[in-house]
KEKE-797331 format. One record per residue (C-alpha): x, y, z; residue number from 1; residue in three letters. Coordinates in Angstrom, 3 decimals, decimal comma. Example, Ala and Ser with C-alpha at 12.3 -4.5 7.8 and 13.67 -1.06 7.14 Angstrom:
2
ATOM         c1         c2         c3   resi   resn
ATOM     12,300     -4,500      7,800      1    ala
ATOM     13,670     -1,060      7,140      2    ser
This chain:
250
ATOM         c1         c2         c3   resi   resn
ATOM      0,420      7,302     -0,218      1    met
ATOM     -1,192     10,260     -2,164      2    val
ATOM     -1,572     13,090      0,029      3    leu
ATOM     -5,056     15,018      0,171      4    leu
ATOM     -4,992     18,802     -0,055      5    gly
ATOM     -7,398     21,001      1,460      6    thr
ATOM     -9,236     23,803     -0,432      7    gly
ATOM    -12,296     23,845     -2,978      8    cys
ATOM    -13,321     21,062     -4,956      9    pro
ATOM    -11,149     21,162     -8,199     10    gly
ATOM    -12,148     19,782    -11,702     11    asp
ATOM    -11,956     16,235    -12,671     12    leu
ATOM    -10,271     14,993    -15,659     13    lys
ATOM    -12,803     12,301    -16,206     14    asp
ATOM    -15,823     13,121    -14,023     15    pro
ATOM    -17,831     10,512    -15,565     16    gln
ATOM    -15,870      7,757    -13,848     17    arg
ATOM    -17,123      9,168    -10,539     18    phe
ATOM    -20,654      8,173     -8,962     19    pro
ATOM    -22,781     11,437     -8,403     20    ala
ATOM    -23,574     10,020     -4,985     21    thr
ATOM    -21,941     11,854     -1,912     22    pro
ATOM    -19,076     10,121     -0,508     23    leu
ATOM    -19,450      7,732      2,464     24    pro
ATOM    -19,537      9,613      5,732     25    glu
ATOM    -16,637      9,265      7,970     26    cys
ATOM    -17,570     10,498     11,589     27    ala
ATOM    -15,058     10,983     14,189     28    gly
ATOM    -12,070     12,839     11,881     29    asn
ATOM    -10,725      9,403     11,740     30    ile
ATOM     -7,059      9,394      9,880     31    asp
ATOM     -7,167      6,043      8,087     32    val
ATOM     -3,261      5,516      7,892     33    val
ATOM     -2,421      6,696     11,468     34    ala
ATOM     -5,474      5,622     13,162     35    asp
ATOM     -6,402      2,414     11,300     36    ile
ATOM     -3,461      1,078      9,425     37    phe
ATOM     -0,614      2,036     11,775     38    glu
ATOM     -2,559      1,241     14,979     39    arg
ATOM     -4,350     -1,840     13,993     40    arg
ATOM     -2,422     -3,379     11,061     41    cys
ATOM      1,026     -1,916     11,260     42    gly
ATOM      3,466     -4,325     13,357     43    thr
ATOM      6,493     -6,451     11,704     44    asp
ATOM      4,346     -9,391     11,922     45    ser
ATOM      1,400     -8,131      9,709     46    cys
ATOM      1,505     -5,092      7,208     47    his
ATOM      4,711     -3,490      8,046     48    ala
ATOM      8,590     -3,967      7,979     49    gly
ATOM     10,890     -5,842      5,500     50    asp
ATOM      8,807     -9,060      4,930     51    glu
ATOM      4,871     -7,793      5,345     52    pro
ATOM      2,240    -10,245      5,478     53    ala
ATOM      0,980    -10,915      1,932     54    ala
ATOM      3,840     -8,795      0,562     55    asp
ATOM      1,603     -5,514      1,621     56    leu
ATOM      3,271     -2,698      3,232     57    asn
ATOM      0,564     -0,078      4,873     58    leu
ATOM      3,430      1,808      6,384     59    leu
ATOM      5,941      2,607      4,059     60    asp
ATOM      4,469      5,888      2,726     61    gly
ATOM      2,841      4,294     -0,410     62    asn
ATOM     -0,164      2,654      1,431     63    ala
ATOM     -2,469      3,734     -1,456     64    phe
ATOM     -0,214      2,867     -4,310     65    glu
ATOM      0,532     -0,602     -2,833     66    asn
ATOM     -3,419     -1,263     -2,943     67    leu
ATOM     -4,582      0,068     -6,268     68    leu
ATOM     -4,713     -2,256     -8,800     69    ser
ATOM     -2,676     -4,772     -7,238     70    val
ATOM     -3,667     -8,354     -7,337     71    pro
ATOM     -4,680     -9,942     -3,911     72    ala
ATOM     -2,244    -12,689     -3,327     73    thr
ATOM     -4,944    -14,753     -1,377     74    gln
ATOM     -7,743    -14,330     -3,630     75    cys
ATOM     -6,870    -15,340     -7,356     76    glu
ATOM     -8,746    -12,705     -9,848     77    gly
ATOM     -9,217     -9,849     -7,244     78    arg
ATOM     -7,557     -6,716     -6,890     79    val
ATOM     -6,846     -5,240     -3,204     80    arg
ATOM     -8,516     -2,014     -4,395     81    val
ATOM    -10,536     -1,327     -7,751     82    asp
ATOM     -9,333      1,612     -9,572     83    pro
ATOM    -13,190      1,977    -11,004     84    asp
ATOM    -14,649      4,414     -8,394     85    pro
ATOM    -18,124      2,840     -9,219     86    ser
ATOM    -16,806     -0,568     -8,008     87    asn
ATOM    -14,820      0,557     -5,230     88    val
ATOM    -17,374     -1,068     -2,908     89    ile
ATOM    -16,050     -4,627     -4,349     90    asn
ATOM    -12,473     -3,968     -3,407     91    ser
ATOM    -10,800     -7,278     -1,935     92    phe
ATOM     -9,540     -4,683      0,910     93    leu
ATOM    -13,084     -3,925      1,967     94    leu
ATOM    -14,361     -7,564      1,738     95    asp
ATOM    -11,240     -8,509      4,315     96    lys
ATOM    -12,313     -5,751      6,509     97    leu
ATOM    -15,994     -6,452      6,573     98    arg
ATOM    -15,703     -9,813      7,793     99    gly
ATOM    -15,841    -13,880      6,838    100    pro
ATOM    -19,310    -13,562      5,031    101    glu
ATOM    -17,992    -11,140      2,649    102    phe
ATOM    -14,769    -13,243      1,668    103    ile
ATOM    -14,946    -15,694     -0,771    104    pro
ATOM    -13,872    -19,159      0,096    105    pro
ATOM    -10,053    -20,061      0,189    106    asn
ATOM     -9,437    -16,470      0,479    107    cys
ATOM     -8,115    -15,747      3,927    108    gly
ATOM     -9,282    -14,666      6,973    109    asp
ATOM    -11,066    -11,232      8,108    110    pro
ATOM     -8,587     -8,655      8,826    111    met
ATOM     -7,550     -6,877     11,530    112    pro
ATOM     -7,124    -10,212     13,300    113    phe
ATOM     -7,392     -8,396     16,664    114    leu
ATOM     -9,768     -5,774     16,779    115    ser
ATOM    -12,409     -6,146     13,922    116    arg
ATOM    -13,291     -2,555     12,542    117    leu
ATOM    -16,744     -1,025     13,117    118    asn
ATOM    -18,760      0,047     10,417    119    gly
ATOM    -17,856      3,754     10,544    120    asn
ATOM    -14,244      2,882     10,272    121    glu
ATOM    -14,910      0,758      7,382    122    ile
ATOM    -16,853      3,755      5,614    123    ala
ATOM    -13,665      5,693      6,420    124    cys
ATOM    -11,353      3,400      4,226    125    val
ATOM    -13,745      3,320      1,551    126    glu
ATOM    -13,854      7,054      1,672    127    arg
ATOM    -10,020      7,269      1,793    128    trp
ATOM    -10,017      5,152     -1,433    129    ile
ATOM    -12,328      7,445     -3,297    130    leu
ATOM    -10,604     10,478     -2,001    131    glu
ATOM     -7,215      9,544     -3,406    132    asn
ATOM     -8,966      8,377     -6,714    133    leu
ATOM    -10,504     11,838     -6,989    134    met
ATOM     -6,966     13,400     -6,085    135    glu
ATOM     -5,293     11,257     -8,691    136    ala
ATOM     -7,838     12,463    -11,415    137    asp
ATOM     -7,240     16,136    -10,293    138    gly
ATOM    -10,352     16,678     -8,243    139    gly
ATOM    -10,496     17,675     -4,642    140    met
ATOM    -12,984     15,865     -2,305    141    pro
ATOM    -15,629     17,779     -0,645    142    thr
ATOM    -15,454     17,715      3,336    143    pro
ATOM    -16,224     14,376      4,863    144    arg
ATOM    -19,480     15,567      6,450    145    asp
ATOM    -20,901     17,349      3,043    146    gly
ATOM    -19,940     20,780      4,655    147    gly
ATOM    -18,755     22,979      7,038    148    thr
ATOM    -20,505     25,204      9,577    149    glu
ATOM    -19,171     28,244      7,254    150    glu
ATOM    -21,005     26,860      4,247    151    asp
ATOM    -24,115     25,759      5,809    152    gly
ATOM    -23,111     22,066      6,216    153    gly
ATOM    -23,554     19,925      9,350    154    thr
ATOM    -21,293     18,079     11,544    155    thr
ATOM    -22,102     14,445     12,412    156    pro
ATOM    -23,255     13,536     15,909    157    thr
ATOM    -23,473      9,769     15,398    158    glu
ATOM    -20,890      7,601     17,341    159    asp
ATOM    -17,362      7,421     15,607    160    ala
ATOM    -16,563      4,133     16,803    161    gly
ATOM    -13,412      3,534     19,006    162    val
ATOM    -11,407      6,646     19,939    163    asp
ATOM     -7,809      6,751     19,635    164    ala
ATOM     -7,367      6,759     23,585    165    gly
ATOM     -9,456      3,695     23,858    166    glu
ATOM     -8,250      1,821     20,862    167    met
ATOM     -4,465      1,697     22,388    168    met
ATOM     -5,410      0,797     26,018    169    ser
ATOM     -3,819     -2,525     26,973    170    asp
ATOM     -5,818     -5,469     28,237    171    pro
ATOM     -3,198     -7,763     27,495    172    cys
ATOM     -0,711     -7,136     29,887    173    gly
ATOM     -1,145     -9,977     32,181    174    pro
ATOM     -0,453    -12,488     29,245    175    ile
ATOM      3,385    -11,395     29,128    176    glu
ATOM      5,624    -13,368     31,499    177    gly
ATOM      7,700    -16,399     31,453    178    thr
ATOM      7,232    -18,755     28,669    179    gly
ATOM      4,858    -16,293     27,196    180    arg
ATOM      5,488    -13,525     24,537    181    val
ATOM      3,040    -10,723     23,720    182    leu
ATOM      3,022    -10,225     20,208    183    cys
ATOM     -0,110     -7,571     19,348    184    met
ATOM     -2,496     -5,630     21,283    185    arg
ATOM     -5,653     -3,690     21,029    186    ser
ATOM     -8,180     -2,504     23,306    187    ala
ATOM    -10,435     -5,631     22,395    188    thr
ATOM     -7,719     -8,248     21,834    189    gly
ATOM     -4,150     -9,456     21,637    190    cys
ATOM     -2,134    -12,105     20,258    191    ser
ATOM      0,746    -14,091     21,905    192    ala
ATOM      2,812    -17,180     21,583    193    val
ATOM      3,637    -19,426     24,236    194    phe
ATOM      6,577    -22,165     24,529    195    thr
ATOM      5,384    -23,774     27,660    196    met
ATOM      4,540    -27,633     27,509    197    gly
ATOM      1,136    -28,490     28,731    198    gly
ATOM     -0,450    -24,936     28,185    199    thr
ATOM     -3,288    -24,020     25,842    200    ser
ATOM     -4,271    -20,913     23,925    201    cys
ATOM     -7,497    -21,085     26,023    202    asp
ATOM     -5,328    -20,993     29,198    203    glu
ATOM     -3,148    -18,100     27,947    204    val
ATOM     -6,328    -15,906     26,792    205    cys
ATOM     -7,950    -16,417     30,140    206    ala
ATOM     -4,977    -14,625     31,648    207    leu
ATOM     -6,047    -11,475     30,240    208    ala
ATOM    -10,035    -12,268     30,778    209    gly
ATOM    -10,182    -13,050     27,060    210    leu
ATOM    -11,199    -16,003     25,055    211    thr
ATOM     -9,207    -17,793     22,161    212    cys
ATOM    -10,852    -16,753     18,737    213    thr
ATOM     -8,243    -18,813     16,763    214    ala
ATOM     -4,913    -20,595     17,175    215    ala
ATOM     -2,132    -21,458     14,792    216    tyr
ATOM      1,075    -23,277     14,808    217    ala
ATOM      3,866    -21,086     15,705    218    asp
ATOM      6,223    -20,830     12,470    219    ala
ATOM      9,417    -20,138     14,273    220    asp
ATOM      9,434    -21,430     17,905    221    asp
ATOM      9,280    -18,772     20,236    222    gly
ATOM      8,780    -15,693     17,726    223    ser
ATOM      5,761    -14,013     16,964    224    cys
ATOM      5,426    -15,323     13,245    225    thr
ATOM      2,741    -17,910     12,607    226    phe
ATOM      1,733    -20,375      9,682    227    asp
ATOM     -1,785    -19,409      8,683    228    met
ATOM     -2,228    -22,524      6,925    229    ala
ATOM     -1,877    -24,552     10,235    230    thr
ATOM     -4,436    -24,175     12,532    231    thr
ATOM     -4,969    -25,690     16,152    232    val
ATOM     -7,375    -26,007     18,479    233    ala
ATOM     -7,806    -23,256     21,205    234    cys
ATOM     -7,666    -26,337     23,973    235    asn
ATOM     -4,637    -27,894     22,424    236    asn
ATOM     -1,775    -28,422     24,923    237    asp
ATOM      0,699    -30,742     23,611    238    asp
ATOM      3,993    -30,834     25,474    239    ala
ATOM      6,774    -28,926     23,895    240    gly
ATOM      4,173    -27,211     21,487    241    met
ATOM      4,472    -23,640     20,876    242    ser
ATOM      1,321    -22,149     19,538    243    asp
ATOM      0,374    -18,467     18,215    244    his
ATOM     -3,032    -17,678     20,122    245    cys
ATOM     -5,354    -15,221     19,085    246    ile
ATOM     -7,388    -13,469     21,749    247    cys
ATOM    -10,344    -11,602     21,908    248    gly
ATOM    -13,356    -10,528     23,839    249    ser
ATOM    -15,936    -12,441     21,938    250    leu
């Protein structure tokens, strides 16, 4: 990961590459790597560990390098993060965060699975990308709100989205139990695998007062890995089948 310093803006080596418009505003002092990648995407069944999903590790200290100009494994012809600052908005990573209407056909599902990012959080990711591109080009990004109280700027007052405390609360506890393994959790959803015949993902999610939003065939009986290519119905209750349930508040 490229670490951003502090101080006055430096001189870009190639200023013509960068849009003249201000960087996207990121309210709430969100740390993209710690607050979004680690808490929302960083589990061994997703983008961390020795075998991360889509071969993308966001927690190995090289998140930006693992994204920049790297071909998207799920979408031919796309790159995870576009190296052209004027085209960053069209990066495949941002499409995956924005939702299904932005993802081309046959290019996978929106991310994160459990708790979709709000508009401010997505803007923070876009800003993080641009800041890293500027740092690599020798420049220093301006303060995220366009200034500080000392230099006449203002601090954003709009809603910063889900804060860290809310994000890490646990509505999923009731799911964990005999024959049920809780795999991932967030403030708005969770995922779990069950190994009990005669149980469906609808029933598992209902234990936490949540709704099954997707269900997949469990790739390894009783583990938290699953086969994204093999979907099953949320009300599927085939005896002996082990399914991976995605539960949300929708």
